[in-house]
N, C-alpha and C positions, 0 to 999 in steps of 0.2 A: 710604295710606302703608305698609299690611302688604305683606310679600313674599307672593307666592302660597306655600300650603301645598306644592306640588309641588317648589319650587326650594330646600326645606330637607331633602328626602328624602335625598340624598345626604351630609347632613352626619353627624358622628360627635360626640357627647356622651358626656362621663362623669359619672355620679353628679348625682343629683338633689340640689342644695347648699341649696334651700328650696322648701318647696311651703306656699304659705299658701291658705285657702278663707274665702269669705264668701258668707253667705247671707243673703236681704232677702225678706222677706215682711209680709204686713200687708193691709189694705185698698188695694184698687186707687185709683188717682187717678182722679178723675172728669175726663173729657174736656171741652174746651172747648166752649160753647154753639154752636158753629159748625164750620166745615170746617177752621180753621186756628187757631183760638183767640180769645180775647176780644180784641177791638180789632186783630186780624190785619191787616196791610196787605193781604192776598190777600184777604181776605173782603170788604174795601170797596172794593177794586177791582172785586170781581166782582159787588157787589150783593147777597150772599148774606143772608138774614134772620138776625136773633139770636132764635132761639126759646128759651123758657124752658128754663134749664139743668138744672132738675129733670127734664125728659123726656127729656136727652141722653143717649145710650149712651155707654158707655167704650168708646172705639176707639183704638188705640195708633197712635202715628205710623208705625210699620212693622211689619209681621208679622215673627214670628220665624222663619217658614218661607220659604226662599229661593224655591221654587216660587210661592207667593202673591205674594210681591213681582215677581218676573218676569212674572207673569199681569197685574198691574196697569200695569208698565211698557208693556206691548205693547197696552193700551187705548187705543181712539180717544179724542183729546183731546175733553172736553164742553165745547167753547168756548160762550160766549154768543155773540149777534148781532155785537158789536163788541168783538171781543178786544183787548187791550193786554198790552204785554210790555216788562219792563225786565230786561237782563241786567246784574247787578252783580258786579265783583269787589271783593273786600273785602281790603285789604293793610295789613299791620301786623307790628309784631315781636312774638315769643311773649309771652303774658299781656299783651298790650295792652287786650284785651276783646273781640277778633273774634268770638268763638263765642257769649259772653253778649249782645252786641250782636245779632247775627243771629237767635238764640232769641228774643231780646225782640219784633224786628220780625215774624218768623213767629209768635209766640203759642205754638210748640212747642219743646221743647228736642231738637234732631236736628242741627243743624249742628255740626261738631266742629273743633276748633283744631288744625290740622295744619301743618307745617314752612312751607308756602308754596313761595318762589323759593329753590331751592337751585343752589349754585354748582357749576359743573364741577368744580372742585378737591375738593370735600367729596364729590361722587358719586362720582368715581374711587376716593377716599381709603377712602371706607366701603363701597365696592361696593354702592351704592344702586341701585334700579331707575331705569332710564334714565326712566321716566314721571314721576320726581319733579323731572327736570330739565326735561323738554318740557311736562308738562300746564298749569303755571301760564301759561306762554306761549299755549298753545293756547286758554286761556281769555280771556286779554286781547284776541286775536284777533275774538272775538266780543262783546266787551264793549260794552254801551253808556254805562256810567258807572263811574269808578273812585273808590272810596271808601278815602280812607288814614286809618288809625286812628292815634293816638297817644296812648301813655298818658303822662298830664302829671303824675302820680304819682312817676315814674320819674325822678329827678335826671340819672341816667346816660346817658338814652338820649333825654330830652324835646326837647332842644335843637337836635336835627338829624336829617333825614331818613337812615333807613340806605342805603348805596350800593345794595343790591339794589332798593329802593323807587326810588329815583331813576333807577337803570337802566331799570326797568320804565316809570316816567312817562316818560324821555325816548324810548324804543323806541315807545311807542305815544302820542306826545304829541297825536296826532289826537283820542283819547279823552277826553271830558270827564270831569273828576276834582274832587272836594270834599274838603276837609280836616276831619276830626272828632276834637276834642280830647276824649279820655274821662278819665273819674275825675276830673272838676273839683271835685268836693265833697272830695277830698282836700287840697286847696291851701289853706292858711293864708292865704296874700296872694295877693287876686285879680289884683293888677298883674303877677304873673310870668306871666299869662295873655295879657297884652300884648306882652310882651318874645318868649315864645314864639310868637306869632303873627307877630311881626315876622320872627322868624329862620326859621320853616317855611316862609313865604310869600315870602322876600326882600323883604317890603315892600309885595308889590302881589297884589291879589286881584281877579278878573275884569275884568284890565286898567287897573285904577284903584291909584292909590298910596294906601295905608294913611296914615290922620291920627293917627299915635301921637305924642306929646310926648316920649319918650324918646329917646335918641339910639340909632339902629338900625346904628350901624358902617357900614363902607364899602359893604355890599351892599345899601343901600337905594337906591332909585332905578333898579332894572334892569326897570322895567316896558317891556314890548314887545309886539307884536301877538298875538293869541290864536294858540295852537300851531295850531289849525286852518288857519292862512293860509301855514304855514311846512312846509316840509319834515320828517318824522318824525325825520330825524338830525339837525336842524339845531343841538340842543344838545348834542351828545355833545362836542364840543371842551371845553367848560366844564364837562360834567358831573362830571370827577374832581374839580373844588375846589369844586364846589356842595353846599351843605348844606340848601337848601331848594327849592321849587318855586314860581315866581311866575305859574303858570298855572292855579291852584285857581279854581274858579267860585263857590264858595262855603266858609263856614267855620261849623261847627257845634261848640258847647262843651256838653257835657252828661255825666251819670252812665248808663252803660247800664243801671243798675240801675232808674234812675227811669221809670217808664213816661210821665210828662208829658214829659220831655225827650226821650225816643225819640221820643214821638207827633209830635215837631216835625220831626224827621228824616223818620219816616214819611211824614208828609203831603208833604214835599219830593220823595220819591222817588216817591211816587204822580203828582205832576205832572209827573214827567219820563218817564212810560212812553208808549208810541208803538204806534200800531195795528200789531198783527200776530199771525199764528198762534201757537198753543200749542204747544209741544214735548211735553208731558206732558198726563195725565188730572190733572185738578184734586185726586183723592185721593192723587196721588204728592207725598210731601214730600222725597224723596232717590231718587237712581238706585243707590245704595248696596244691596249685598246685606246681610242680618242680620251676617253673619260680617264682613264689612267695617267695619260701624259698631262692631262691637265691637272690633275690633282696631285701628280707628283712635282708639277712646275710650281704649285702653290707651295706644297711642301718645301721646295728647295727654297723658296724666298723667306719662309718663316725660319727654315735655319739659319739663314744668311742674316736675318736682321733681329732676331728674338733671342734674347740673353739665356745662358746655361740651361736648364731643362726645362723652359716654358714652351719651346715648339714640341718637345715630345708628349706634352699633356693637351694638345689640340687635337681634336677630331675632326674629321671632315667628312662632310655630307652632300653630293651634288643632288640638289633639287629639281632642277631644269637643265636639258640639253635639247635644243630645238633650233630649227632653222626659221629665221624671221621672214618676213614678207619681201624682202629684197635680196633674200639668199645670203644675209649675215648668220653667223653663228652667235645664239643666245645661251649665256651660260650663268647658273646662279649656284653657289655653294654656301651652305653654313659652316662657319668654324664654330664648334664647340668647347667651351673651356670649363673646366671645372672650378675655377677660383676667379673672383672679381677682381682682384690684383692681377691676373692673366689677363682679364678681359681689358683692362685699362691701358696694359702695357701693349697688346695687340693692336688697340684702337689709336693709341699714341696720342700726342697732344692735338685737340682740335681735330682728331679722326686722320691725322697726315701720315701715319705710316699705313693703316690698312689702306687708305687711297693710294700711296706709292705702290703697294705690294699689288693692288688689282692692276695699277697702270702697267707694271713692268710685265706682269702675266699675261696682260692682253697683248702687248707688244710682242712677246716671244711667242704667243699662240697664233698671232697673225702670221709670222714668218714661219710657223711649222704647218699651218693648215691653208695658208695663201688664201685668206678671205677675211672680210669684214668680221671682228670679234667684237660682241658686247657682254661683257663679263660684270657680274654683280656679285660682291662678297657681303656676307651677314655675319656679324659676330653675336653669340648668344652664350647664355651662362646655363651650364647643365645643373639641374638640382641633385 
């Protein structure tokens, strides 16, 4: 998500409007007694043993040094005799729980919640990187499975899939997909799940009509053949009026914070793996650089806390990334905004919002890099 630092070198900024720092230290978090974490899907699929956790070293998910990360990326994959692969694309609205679910499946907090599918209008309006428009579609081209995540606790968005998600499912209808209803523990009336399931699937799952007693309105009975047997663009005519997707293969209802719930989904994903060569060494958890991880983590918080279009107007520039005298990671990033109103929103009353963002980012980075982190965020106004 972060713009390359070089793209901001020509920008002019005036006066530092807010500078906030956050330092985090304390005992390092013990790493999981396996390559990817306790109960990790990757550990199970690779057959790695689970040694005594008291003997396990504290290994960070990602090195804080770019050179070390780059070196790991070029390592020859250490595949077992019968390697298996599953390329999964996770789609969902902001705050649906995508990063929480992903991190639970991996057993390590490393995957970040980024904007996902961006419309061409939004990309042009906010002068965003073209990669934001292209990368999600490129991911879909190589996907083996699409997981659509819906936050059932959000009464404003839970009853229909977003136009962007529907567009993605329609364009790549040949790719199998499943529906995951998240945060079901927040629902007081479980009957709501039946209604949501009917609406989000148009009453059809895996080619079969759902048996639900409640009236499902006029769109029930849209049963049709599997999308794999039809042209990928066959649904485009009705897509503008569609609110659900009748081609999901399975439905899962869970809380991403519940290990037992997530394990059920994990076992399903393991069963979908296919024989194939690995692209990376088993020690690689992400192809992002440490700086990209930091920038994306900050961007994730901006999307979480800032309203409407504001987070898309924020430009990021990392101006400091170095090791402190005691081995701590020292980071400073400038957040550049085009309007004073955006600046006031980002800073918050008495600087509370930008301070909270810095604190949460610092804690998350300490979990990822397993070292003390001193992070400083500066809000500046672009001319």
